[in-house]
C-alpha positions as CSV (number, residue, x, y, z in Angstrom):
1,X,-31.0,-41.0,21.5
2,X,-33.8,-43.4,20.5
3,X,-37.0,-42.7,21.8
4,X,-40.1,-44.9,22.5
5,X,-42.5,-44.8,19.7
6,X,-45.7,-44.4,21.6
7,X,-46.9,-40.8,21.8
8,X,-49.2,-39.1,24.2
9,X,-52.2,-37.8,22.5
10,X,-53.8,-35.1,24.2
11,X,-57.7,-34.8,23.9
12,X,-60.5,-32.3,24.9
13,X,-60.9,-34.2,28.4
14,X,-57.4,-32.8,29.4
15,X,-58.6,-29.1,29.3
16,X,-56.5,-28.7,32.4
17,X,-53.5,-28.5,30.0
18,X,-55.1,-25.1,29.1
19,X,-51.5,-23.7,27.8
20,X,-51.9,-26.4,25.0
21,X,-55.6,-25.9,24.3
22,X,-55.9,-22.3,24.6
23,X,-52.5,-20.5,24.8
24,X,-54.0,-17.3,23.9
25,X,-56.1,-17.0,27.3
26,X,-55.3,-15.1,30.2
27,X,-54.4,-18.1,32.3
28,X,-51.9,-19.1,29.8
29,X,-50.3,-15.8,29.9
30,X,-49.9,-16.2,33.7
31,X,-47.9,-19.4,33.0
32,X,-45.7,-17.6,30.7
33,X,-45.0,-15.1,33.3
34,X,-44.1,-17.8,35.5
35,X,-42.0,-18.9,33.2
36,X,-40.1,-15.9,32.8
37,X,-39.6,-15.3,36.5
38,X,-38.0,-18.8,36.8
39,X,-35.7,-17.8,33.9
40,X,-34.6,-14.9,35.6
41,X,-34.9,-16.2,39.2
42,X,-31.1,-16.5,39.3
43,X,-28.4,-14.2,38.1
44,X,-25.6,-16.5,38.5
45,X,-26.7,-20.0,37.5
46,X,-29.6,-21.1,35.2
47,X,-32.3,-23.0,36.9
48,X,-32.6,-26.3,35.0
49,X,-33.8,-29.1,37.5
50,X,-37.0,-27.6,39.4
51,X,-39.0,-29.5,41.6
52,X,-42.7,-28.5,41.8
53,X,-44.6,-29.6,45.1
54,X,-47.4,-28.4,47.5
55,X,-48.2,-28.4,51.4
56,X,-51.1,-30.8,51.1
57,X,-52.8,-33.0,48.4
58,X,-55.5,-31.3,45.9
59,X,-53.5,-27.9,45.7
60,X,-52.9,-28.1,42.1
61,X,-49.3,-28.9,41.8
62,X,-49.4,-31.5,39.0
63,X,-51.5,-29.2,36.7
64,X,-49.2,-26.5,37.2
65,X,-46.1,-28.7,36.6
66,X,-47.7,-29.8,33.3
67,X,-48.5,-26.3,32.1
68,X,-45.1,-25.0,33.0
69,X,-43.6,-27.9,31.0
70,X,-45.9,-26.9,27.9
71,X,-44.8,-23.2,28.0
72,X,-41.2,-23.8,28.3
73,X,-41.1,-26.3,25.5
74,X,-43.2,-23.5,23.5
75,X,-39.9,-21.9,23.6
76,X,-38.5,-24.7,21.7
77,X,-36.6,-25.8,24.8
78,X,-36.3,-29.4,25.4
79,X,-38.3,-30.3,28.4
80,X,-38.4,-33.6,30.5
81,X,-41.3,-34.2,32.9
82,X,-40.6,-36.8,35.3
83,X,-43.2,-38.1,38.0
84,X,-41.1,-38.1,41.2
85,X,-44.3,-38.7,43.2
86,X,-43.6,-42.7,43.4
87,X,-46.6,-43.3,46.1
88,X,-49.5,-41.6,44.1
89,X,-48.4,-40.8,40.7
90,X,-50.6,-38.9,38.3
91,X,-48.5,-37.6,35.4
92,X,-49.8,-40.4,33.2
93,X,-53.2,-39.4,33.9
94,X,-52.4,-36.0,32.8
95,X,-50.7,-37.0,29.4
96,X,-52.9,-40.2,28.8
97,X,-49.8,-42.7,29.2
98,X,-49.5,-46.2,30.6
99,X,-47.4,-46.5,33.7
100,X,-46.4,-50.0,33.6
101,X,-42.7,-48.6,33.6
102,X,-41.1,-45.5,34.3
103,X,-38.6,-43.9,36.6
104,X,-38.4,-46.6,39.1
105,X,-37.5,-49.0,36.4
106,X,-34.7,-46.7,35.2
107,X,-33.1,-46.0,38.4
108,X,-33.0,-49.8,39.4
109,X,-31.7,-50.7,35.7
110,X,-34.4,-52.7,34.9
111,X,-35.2,-50.6,31.7
112,X,-33.2,-48.3,29.9
113,X,-34.4,-44.4,29.7
114,X,-34.9,-44.6,26.1
115,X,-37.3,-47.4,26.3
116,X,-39.2,-45.5,29.2
117,X,-39.5,-42.3,27.8
118,X,-42.2,-40.8,26.0
119,X,-42.6,-38.2,23.4
120,X,-46.0,-36.0,23.8
121,X,-48.2,-34.1,21.1
122,X,-46.4,-31.0,22.5
123,X,-43.0,-30.5,20.4
124,X,-40.1,-30.5,22.5
125,X,-41.7,-31.9,25.5
126,X,-41.1,-35.5,26.7
127,X,-42.6,-37.5,29.7
128,X,-41.2,-40.1,32.3
129,X,-43.7,-41.6,34.2
130,X,-43.0,-42.8,37.7
131,X,-43.5,-46.6,36.8
132,X,-44.5,-49.3,39.4
133,X,-44.8,-48.2,43.1
134,X,-41.7,-49.2,44.8
135,X,-41.5,-50.4,48.6
136,X,-38.8,-48.0,49.3
137,X,-39.7,-44.5,47.4
138,X,-37.3,-42.4,49.7
139,X,-34.3,-44.4,49.2
140,X,-34.8,-44.5,45.5
141,X,-35.1,-40.8,45.4
142,X,-32.1,-40.2,47.5
143,X,-29.9,-43.0,45.9
144,X,-26.6,-42.2,44.2
145,X,-28.2,-43.8,41.2
146,X,-30.9,-41.0,41.0
147,X,-28.3,-38.4,41.2
148,X,-26.4,-39.9,38.4
149,X,-29.6,-40.3,36.2
150,X,-30.3,-36.6,36.8
151,X,-26.6,-35.4,35.6
152,X,-27.3,-37.8,32.5
153,X,-30.5,-35.9,31.7
154,X,-29.0,-32.5,32.2
155,X,-26.9,-33.4,29.2
156,X,-29.9,-33.9,27.1
157,X,-32.5,-31.4,28.3
158,X,-32.8,-27.6,28.9
159,X,-35.0,-28.0,31.6
160,X,-36.2,-31.2,33.8
161,X,-39.3,-30.8,36.0
162,X,-40.2,-33.1,39.0
163,X,-43.7,-33.8,40.2
164,X,-43.1,-34.1,43.8
165,X,-45.5,-35.5,46.9
166,X,-47.0,-32.8,49.0
167,X,-44.4,-32.0,51.7
168,X,-46.6,-32.6,54.7
169,X,-47.3,-36.3,53.9
170,X,-43.7,-37.8,53.2
171,X,-40.0,-36.8,53.4
172,X,-39.7,-37.6,49.4
173,X,-39.9,-33.7,48.3
174,X,-37.1,-32.9,51.0
175,X,-34.8,-35.7,49.8
176,X,-35.6,-34.9,45.8
177,X,-34.9,-31.2,46.7
178,X,-31.3,-32.0,47.1
179,X,-31.2,-33.0,43.5
180,X,-32.8,-29.6,42.0
181,X,-31.6,-26.2,41.2
182,X,-35.1,-24.9,42.8
183,X,-38.2,-25.4,44.3
184,X,-41.8,-24.2,43.6
185,X,-44.4,-24.3,46.3
186,X,-48.3,-24.6,44.9
187,X,-50.7,-23.3,47.3
188,X,-54.2,-23.0,46.6
189,X,-56.9,-20.2,47.3
190,X,-59.3,-20.9,50.0
191,X,-58.0,-24.5,50.4
192,X,-54.3,-24.5,51.7
193,X,-54.1,-23.8,55.5
194,X,-51.5,-20.9,56.4
195,X,-50.0,-23.1,59.2
196,X,-49.5,-26.2,57.0
197,X,-48.0,-23.8,54.1
198,X,-45.6,-22.2,56.6
199,X,-44.5,-25.8,57.9
200,X,-43.9,-26.7,54.4
201,X,-41.5,-24.0,53.9
202,X,-39.8,-24.6,56.8
203,X,-39.1,-28.4,56.3
204,X,-37.9,-27.5,53.0
205,X,-35.6,-24.8,54.1
206,X,-34.2,-27.6,56.7
207,X,-32.6,-29.6,54.1
208,X,-31.4,-25.9,52.2
209,X,-33.7,-26.4,49.2
210,X,-33.8,-23.4,46.9
211,X,-37.5,-22.4,47.1
212,X,-37.4,-19.7,44.2
213,X,-41.0,-18.9,44.4
214,X,-44.9,-19.8,45.1
215,X,-47.8,-20.4,43.0
216,X,-51.1,-19.2,44.2
217,X,-53.5,-21.5,42.5
218,X,-57.5,-20.7,41.8
219,X,-57.5,-17.4,42.9
220,X,-60.1,-15.3,41.0
221,X,-59.3,-11.7,41.0
222,X,-61.9,-9.1,41.0
223,X,-60.4,-6.9,38.5
224,X,-59.2,-9.6,36.0
225,X,-60.0,-13.1,34.8
226,X,-56.4,-14.0,36.0
227,X,-56.9,-17.3,37.9
228,X,-52.9,-17.9,38.6
229,X,-50.3,-15.6,40.1
230,X,-47.0,-16.2,40.5
231,X,-45.2,-14.6,43.7
232,X,-41.4,-14.6,44.3
233,X,-40.0,-15.0,47.7
């Protein structure tokens, strides 16, 4: 398949991608633990399409998703990160990419996937940005075209990771979760309110989303230097 020749060139400004810049760090090891837990989360079916969301903004979901994508690619798995947050996209900032076109253009048949997807500096990892903000994000995410697009991507990639908006803000995550094998909820220590997190879980369960676990972000354990902890449901 033909690929867009432009590449994401990661720089020192993107130190949040610790699994790329410091793969031997304790935090990177925790992301590898997260990777292992995902790979063993289902006995009967491999989890290939995974949505990462949070209950509210500022909890680290996008950073978690990017680092998860990197550690999966480091196993020489073909990984596609898709920015499914069509209202406030951030994936293009993380990977230093333009966002003039992306998912919205592909779903609406304005551009081919081959011309919209980007390679990254990480081997086996590619990124599809969100593209222009559409007037109807929920409708696009729940459309037949979106479902067909994901089925096509499953023929190409081992893992497809979606960055979704916070659950408390819009219905987009509930809609997108129907296309995904599993959902990971990111919560931030000292910031996420317990009631809001519980409501987020309830909202996802109402649409039968497969919540495979949660990431507790920004939690410094007294006995170690680890900041990330993954707990299965």
